[in-house]
C-alpha positions in Angstrom: -41.7 28.2 -90.4 -40.7 27.9 -86.7 -44.3 28.3 -85.6 -45.4 25.6 -88.0 -42.8 23.2 -86.6 -43.7 24.1 -83.1 -47.4 23.5 -83.8 -46.6 20.2 -85.4 -44.5 19.1 -82.5 -47.3 20.0 -80.1 -49.8 18.1 -82.1 -47.6 15.0 -82.2 -46.9 15.3 -78.4 -50.7 15.6 -77.7 -51.5 12.6 -79.9 -48.9 10.6 -78.1 -50.3 11.5 -74.7 -53.8 10.8 -75.9 -52.8 7.3 -77.2 -51.0 6.6 -73.9 -53.8 7.6 -71.5 -56.9 7.0 -73.7 -56.0 4.2 -76.1 -59.6 3.8 -77.2 -60.0 7.5 -78.0 -62.1 8.1 -74.8 -60.6 8.6 -71.4 -62.4 6.1 -69.2 -62.5 6.3 -65.4 -64.2 4.6 -62.4 -64.8 5.6 -58.8 -66.7 4.4 -55.8 -70.3 5.6 -56.1 -70.9 5.5 -52.4 -67.8 7.6 -51.5 -68.6 11.3 -51.5 -64.9 12.1 -51.1 -64.5 10.9 -54.7 -67.8 11.9 -56.1 -71.6 11.7 -56.1 -74.2 10.3 -58.4 -77.5 12.0 -59.0 -80.1 9.4 -58.2 -82.5 10.7 -60.8 -80.2 11.5 -63.7 -77.2 9.4 -63.1 -74.9 12.4 -63.6 -71.7 12.2 -61.6 -70.1 15.2 -59.9 -67.2 15.7 -57.5 -63.4 15.6 -57.6 -63.1 12.4 -59.7 -65.3 13.7 -62.5 -63.7 17.2 -62.3 -60.2 15.7 -62.6 -61.1 13.4 -65.5 -62.9 16.1 -67.3 -59.8 18.4 -67.0 -57.4 15.7 -68.1 -59.6 14.8 -71.1 -59.7 18.5 -72.0 -55.9 18.6 -72.0 -55.8 15.5 -74.2 -58.5 16.8 -76.5 -60.5 13.6 -76.1 -64.0 12.7 -74.7 -64.3 11.1 -71.3 -66.6 8.6 -69.5 -66.8 8.3 -65.7 -68.4 5.1 -64.4 -69.5 4.9 -60.7 -69.1 1.4 -59.2 -70.3 -0.1 -56.0 -67.1 -0.6 -54.1 -63.3 -0.6 -54.1 -63.1 -4.2 -55.4 -65.2 -3.3 -58.4 -62.9 -0.3 -59.2 -59.8 -2.4 -58.9 -61.3 -5.0 -61.2 -62.3 -2.4 -63.8 -58.7 -1.1 -63.9 -57.0 -4.4 -64.0 -59.3 -5.8 -66.7 -58.9 -2.7 -68.9 -62.6 -1.8 -68.8 -61.4 1.7 -67.7 -58.1 3.5 -68.1 -57.8 4.8 -64.6 -59.6 4.5 -61.3 -60.0 6.5 -58.1 -59.1 4.8 -54.8 -57.7 5.5 -51.3 -54.1 4.5 -51.1 -53.8 1.1 -49.3 -50.9 -1.3 -49.2 -52.8 -4.4 -50.4 -54.3 -2.6 -53.3 -50.8 -1.4 -54.3 -49.9 -5.0 -55.0 -52.6 -5.1 -57.7 -52.4 -1.6 -59.3 -50.1 1.4 -59.3 -51.0 4.6 -57.4 -50.4 8.1 -58.6 -49.3 10.9 -56.3 -52.1 11.6 -53.8 -54.4 14.5 -54.8 -56.4 14.7 -51.6 -56.3 13.6 -48.0 -59.4 12.7 -46.1 -59.9 12.0 -42.4 -61.7 8.9 -41.2 -63.9 9.2 -38.1 -66.3 7.4 -35.8 -70.1 8.2 -35.7 -71.6 7.3 -32.3 -74.8 7.9 -30.4 -75.2 11.4 -29.0 -75.3 10.0 -25.4 -72.2 7.9 -25.9 -69.5 8.3 -23.3 -66.9 8.3 -26.1 -65.1 11.6 -26.4 -62.2 10.7 -28.7 -61.3 8.0 -31.1 -59.0 6.1 -28.7 -62.0 5.6 -26.4 -63.7 3.4 -28.9 -61.2 0.5 -28.8 -62.6 -1.1 -25.6 -63.8 -4.6 -24.7 -67.5 -5.0 -25.3 -67.6 -2.3 -28.0 -68.7 -3.2 -31.6 -67.5 -1.1 -34.5 -69.2 -1.3 -37.8 -67.4 -0.6 -41.1 -67.8 -1.5 -44.8 -65.6 -4.4 -45.9 -62.6 -3.5 -48.0 -62.8 0.2 -47.6 -59.7 1.9 -46.2 -61.4 2.9 -42.8 -62.5 -0.8 -42.3 -59.1 -2.2 -43.2 -57.5 0.2 -40.6 -59.8 -0.6 -37.7 -59.8 -4.4 -38.5 -56.0 -4.3 -38.4 -55.6 -1.9 -35.4 -58.5 -2.6 -33.0 -57.1 -4.6 -30.2 -60.1 -4.8 -27.8 -63.3 -3.8 -29.7 -65.0 -6.2 -32.1 -65.2 -5.1 -35.8 -68.4 -5.9 -37.6 -67.5 -5.8 -41.3 -70.5 -5.1 -43.6 -70.7 -6.2 -47.2 -72.1 -2.9 -48.5 -72.7 0.6 -47.5 -76.1 0.9 -45.7 -78.4 3.8 -46.4 -78.0 6.5 -43.8 -81.4 5.7 -42.2 -80.3 2.0 -41.7 -76.8 3.0 -40.5 -78.4 5.4 -38.0 -80.8 2.7 -36.8 -77.9 0.3 -36.1 -76.4 2.9 -33.8 -79.6 4.1 -32.2 -80.8 0.6 -31.5 -77.5 -0.4 -29.9 -76.6 -3.1 -32.5 -73.3 -1.3 -32.9 -71.5 1.3 -30.8 -69.6 3.1 -33.5 -69.5 3.4 -37.2 -66.2 3.8 -38.9 -66.0 5.6 -42.3 -64.5 8.7 -43.9 -65.4 11.9 -42.1 -67.4 13.2 -45.0 -69.8 10.3 -44.9 -70.1 10.4 -41.1 -70.9 14.1 -41.1 -73.6 13.5 -43.7 -75.0 10.7 -41.6 -75.4 12.8 -38.4 -77.0 15.5 -40.5 -79.6 13.0 -41.7 -80.2 11.1 -38.4 -81.0 12.8 -35.2 -79.4 11.5 -32.0 -75.9 10.9 -33.4 -72.6 12.8 -33.4 -69.2 12.4 -34.9 -66.1 12.2 -32.7 -63.9 15.3 -33.2 -60.6 13.7 -34.0 -59.8 11.5 -37.0 -58.6 8.0 -36.1 -56.7 7.8 -39.5 -56.0 9.9 -42.6 -56.5 8.4 -46.0 -54.8 9.6 -49.2 -56.9 9.6 -52.3 -55.1 8.9 -55.6 -55.6 7.7 -59.2 -54.7 4.1 -60.1 -53.5 2.5 -63.3 -52.7 -1.1 -64.1 -49.4 -2.3 -62.7 -46.3 -1.5 -64.7 -47.8 1.5 -66.6 -45.0 3.9 -65.6 -45.4 6.2 -68.6 -49.1 6.6 -67.9 -48.4 7.3 -64.3 -45.9 9.9 -65.1 -48.3 11.8 -67.3 -51.0 11.6 -64.6 -48.6 12.9 -62.0 -47.6 15.8 -64.2 -51.3 16.7 -64.6 -52.0 16.4 -60.9 -49.0 18.7 -60.2 -50.5 21.3 -62.6 -54.0 21.2 -61.1 -52.6 21.5 -57.6 -50.5 24.5 -58.5 -53.2 26.2 -60.5 -55.8 26.0 -57.7 -58.1 23.8 -59.8 -58.0 21.0 -57.3 -58.8 23.2 -54.3 -61.7 24.7 -56.2 -63.0 21.2 -57.0 -62.9 20.2 -53.3 -64.5 23.4 -52.3 -67.3 22.9 -54.8 -67.9 19.3 -53.7 -68.2 20.5 -50.0 -66.7 17.4 -48.6 -66.0 17.7 -44.8 -62.5 16.8 -43.6 -61.0 16.7 -47.1 -57.9 18.7 -48.1 -55.6 19.0 -51.0 -52.8 16.5 -50.5 -49.3 17.9 -49.9 -47.1 18.0 -53.0 -44.9 15.0 -52.9 -41.1 15.3 -52.4 -39.1 14.0 -55.3 
């Protein structure tokens, strides 16, 4: 009798969690398709891989519901998908202006942002880049661009509307159209692997926290997500996901203090 009561209570609890986090019966999520820190999209099959997909798959498994992960072109599109209810959760870097539009979970990962420069550049560290006459390119609205736009005092920031292909990004640097490109370290390390004649500065000019976002005011949903993130951090699932994704400069975020 006690077992039956316990099983019933568990079923009721699971149903409540499922209704809370996946009201349509499917856990729906979005992430930035061009951000390898969050995930990657196979160009041929459209299949998504990486931490965002791993985390949503695991959360859906715990809720006993199917899941759907939608890659979107940029942070603005992810924000809109969450605010409009097209998805239940999104993946974004923590940023103050975004936090006025959505609520952030505890951070699950931290990723460094770095500058890619020409191999023959005189820049040796990030502080060297902020000089008169220097042009820094970055993608509008992404956390690395927001940071350099707000903090660069001497260099000019050229904000791009979309992420260029690596070949185009490399050409901008090699042709001298820009002197440095600012993005997360993972993306910059991949750039210099693809384009000869470039290098990444060794230090991070900022560290970005990656988190899950929900519509503002959804405290109960956020609490459930934070409980799940605490579990996957403790179990090693999160570290295994980052290891599998092979994302340079990305670490499991420290457990938050309560």
